[in-house]
N, C-alpha and C positions, 0 to 999 in steps of 0.2 A: 716467643713465637719462632718457628723455624726460619733461618735466614733466606731460604728459597721461596717463602710464601708470597712475599710481595712481587718479586719478578714474575713468578708464575701467574699470579692474579692479574698483573699488568698486561701480560701477553694475552691472556684469555679475554679480558675486557676490551683490549684493542681490537682483536679479531671480531669480537661480538659487535663492536661499534661499526666496523667496516661492513659486516653482514647486514646490520640493521639499516645503515645508510643506503646500501644497494637496494634492499627491499623497499624502503620508503621512496626512493627514486622511481623504482619500477611501478609501484602503486600510484604515485603522483602523476606519472605519464599516461596511465591507462584508466580512464574514467569508469570503465566497467568493473575494475577491481576495487574501487574505493568503497562502494557500499558494503560489499562482502568483507573487505579488510577491517572496516570499523567494527562490524559485529564479531568477527573472529578475535580481534584484539581485546574487545570488551570481555569475551568469554575467557580468553587466555589470562588476562590480568587477575581474574577472580579464581583461577584454577589452583588446586593443591599442587599439581605437578610443577607449575612455575615456581611456587614457593620452595619446593624441595630442591629444584635445580639451583636457585639463587643461594639457598642455605649451604649446599654442598660446595659451590664455587667460593663462597665467602669464608667458610669456616672448616670445611672438610667433613662436617657432620651430616648424617642422614637420619631421616625419621623412620622408625620401625612401623610396619603395618599396624594400623589401629591407633597410632599415636597422633595427637592433634598438634597443629602449629600453636606456639605460645601466644596468648592473648595479651594485648596491652591493658594495663590497669584502667579502671573506669576514670574518665576525665582526661586520659592521656592519649596521644596519637602515636601509633606505631610508625617507626621510621627505619631507614636502611641501617641505622646504627644500633638497632635493637639486637642484643646478644641472646640467642636461644639458650635454654637450660642445657648444661653439659651432662646431666644425669637424666636418662630417659624416664626414670621412675618419678622424677619431679614434675614431668609434664602431665597435664590433664588428659584423661582418656577421651577418645573420639566417639561421640554418641550421635546417631542419626535420630531426628525427630520421628515419632511413630508415623508409619505410612509414607515417609518421605523417601524418594529415590533420586539418585543422581542421574540426570539425563542430559545429553548434549546432542546437537545437530538435529537430524530428522526425528529421532525418537522423542525428544523433548517437544518438538512442534506437533507431533502426532497426538500427544496427550493433552495439549492445550489449544483450544480454538483461539484464533486471533481476537474474537469478540470477548474472550475472557480477560484479555489484557486491558486494564483500565487506561484511559487517556486523560489523567488528571492534569498533567503538565502541558503547558502551551507549547506547540511546536516552535522550534528555533526560527529566527528570521531567515527569509530566503536569501540566497547568495548567488554570485556569478557561477559557482560550481553547479548549483541547482539548475540554473538556466541552461548552461552548456550541456548538461546531461540529457536534456529533453530534445528529441529529434522531431522534426515536423516535415510533413510531405503533403501533397494534394495539388489541386488545380488552381488554387488562388495565388495570384501574383503579388499581393500586397506584401510590403516589407514590414517586419515587426521587430521590436526590441523586446526580447523575452525577459530580460532582467527588469526592465522598466515595468512591464506588465505584471511580473511576479511580485514586485514590491508595491504595486498600487493597492490601496485599501479596497476591500470588497464593496463597502458602502451599502450593505443590506440593512433594511429596517427590520430588526428582530423583535417580533411580537410573540405573545403566548399563543400556542396552537401548533398544528402540523407545520413542519418546516419543509418537507420534501414531498413532491408528487412524482410517483412512478407511473409512466404511461407507455404504451407500445403503439407507435404509428403503424408498424407491421406486426400486428398481433398474432398472425398465424404462422410466423416463421418457426421452423423446427430444426431438429438436429439429427445426426446419424443415429439410427436406431441401435439399441444395445439390449443386453439381457435386463429384463425388468422394465424396459422403456421401448415398447413397440406400439405402432399406430398405423392406421390405414391412411396414407397420405392423400389429401385432397388435391395436391399438386406437388411439384418437385420441392421437397423439403418444406412443405407447408401442411398444416393440419388444423382442424377446428377443435381438436381435443386440447383444452386449455392446460390440462395437467401434463401435456407432452410438448407444449410449445414454449416460446420465449416468455409467455405469461407466467409459467411456473418459475422461471428465473426471477421475475419480478416478485413473486411470492417469497422466494428465498431471501431476496434483498430486503424486502419489507420486514421480514422476521428478524434479520440480523440487525437492522437499524433500531427496531423496537427493543432488542436486547441491550443496546447501547444507550437507551433512553432518548432516542430521536423520534419525535412524533412524525408519522408518515401516512400518506394516502396512496392507495394503489388502485388505479383505474384498470380493471380487468376486461373491459368491453372490447369488442372487435372494432377496429378502425379501417382494416383493409379488406373487409368482407361485407357485402358482396362485390364491392368495387375496389380493386387494388389501386387504380390510378387516382382515386379520390382520398387515399388514406391520410395524407398530410392535412388536407382541408378538413376532413372529419375530425382528426385529432386536434386540430387548431380550435375548433368550436368547443370541444370538451375541455381543453386546457383553459380557455377563456371563462367557461362556466365555473371551473374549480377555483380559479384565481378570484373571481367575483365572490364566490361563497366563502373562500378561506383566504383572507388577506395576509395571514401569517406565512404563507408559502413563499420561500425564497429560492428554492431549487426545483427545476423540472427535469427529471432524468428520463429520457426516451430510450428505453432498452430495446436493442435490436440483436439479431443474429446475422453476422456478416456472410456474404457470399463471395468468395474469392474468385477472381478472374481465372487464375490458374490454381485449382484446388490443391491444397497441401495441408497436411495435418500439423498444426502448431499447438504446442502445449507449454505450460509453465509448471514446474514442480515446486510447490510451496508447502512447507511444513510436511514434506514427505507424501503429499497428495498431488495427483495430476490434475491441474486446473486448466480451464480455457483462458487464454490471454485476452486482455481487454484493449479496446482502442477508443479514444475519445475523438469525436467529430465536432468541429466547430465551423459554422457557416458564416458568411459575410454578406455584404450588399453588392459585391462585384458582379453578380449575375443580374442586377437591375432591380431587385426587390428591396423595399425600405427595411433597413436594419440599423437603427441609430446607435445601438450599444453592442455591436459585435465584439469590440475590443474588451468590453467587460466580460462577455462570455469566454473569450480567449484567456483573459486574466484568471478567471475561475478555473478553467480547464488546466492551465499551466500550474496553478497552485495545487490542484488535486493530484496531478501527475507527479509533481515534485515531492509531495508528501509520501506518495507511494514509492517513488524511486529511492527514498532514504532507507526504507525498510525492506521493500520487495522489488528490486530493480527489474525483475523479469516479468512483473505483472502486466505492465502496459507496453504496447507496441508504439511505434511512432505516431504522434498526434496527426490526425487528418484535418487539414486546413482547406476549406472548400469555398467555391464561389456561391453555391446555393445557400439559401437562408435556413431551411429545415425548421421553421417555427422558432428559431433561436431568439427572435425579437420579442417573444412573449415575456421573458424575464431576463435580468442580467445573469441569472444562474441557470440558464437553460443549456443542457448538453445532451448530445446523443452519445450513448455508450454501446459500442458493438461488443457483445459478449460471445467470444469464440466465433466459429464459422460452421459451415455445413459439415466440415470434417470432424468436428468435436461432438461429444455426446452431451446429453442433458445433465448427467451427474457432474461432468467436468465443468459445465457452465455454472451450475449451482455451487460448486466448490469454490469458485472465485468470489462469491458474494460476501462471505465474512470479511474478506480483505477490502473489497470496495466499500462496504459499510463502515469499516474502521476509518478509512481515509476521508470519507464524506463527513463522519462525525468530527474528525480533526479540523476539517475545513469550517464546519459550523462553529467549532470552538474559537477559531480565529475571528469569525464574524461577531460572535458574542463579546470577545475581548475588545474588538474595535468599538462596539456600542458602549461598553463599560467605560472606555477611555474618553469617548465623546461626551459622556454624561458627567 
């Protein structure tokens, strides 16, 4: 081996170590970079370009176009000490599987719906990092320990049958009109056309949950018409009827469209598609109404948002923590989900539903695992 090989390699690896240390420090100090950095690192470690770079630094060899990286023999594990073949003709040829294409970043996400990705493995336990990444705001003054609530068991009784009820206390809420989605408003951003209101968003969520094998019920009836002021009382009666008829229900998702005090268009680009951001709303008993398990609702919301933050940190806005009850006392898994605002379009709201469905399915996985351990 040439006498200058080791000094050259030592200098290269020393500089690389300094650069890696600086990058790790930067990512560690910025929680917004952590989720994206983990996905980028995972893709980089599996990339051919990284192998070629290490190969060149270690040996000075380069792979020719179409030449594959050498494979470890069956039963052996490749290590950093593996020496590549010195004769390019000895290396196996690179062959793609029929119909297979290499895709990264947005192009890969555009060709695969999040619902296509199976969720066989149980999500990792929640950590302090998960807790710190979740922001909370709202008019409730209660002090909470996010990590303690994240690590609490859900304690749901998992039975055969539908697990999720989708309902809309404000069923007539609608979005900014766009091509292919126009309607005659019955009021400001409100319509009785179910295919153009937040009810259509509920249809999209129900469909995505069913794709993931989650049994779901969707109440598509009006609760805010003809009386808007009675909407929560009307929805409460219907929720009670559903719970009585279907004891297997553990989650009640009340889907809304937000109305911002200072209207501004907010979006999240997920998988190359413009989506409406989501916001979870959790009520309490601070307003004076009985709500014995608001902490269980909050624990559920924190878990759902933490699961989403690990994969799609731009999907959820800060969790809204409120004095009002919002029918949250009906089940420990009752949540309001604000899907976009008046500044979003219906297609943007619907585009967020595959992601919401995926994380709801993961949450139910956790509940199933808890039940299995208890038995």
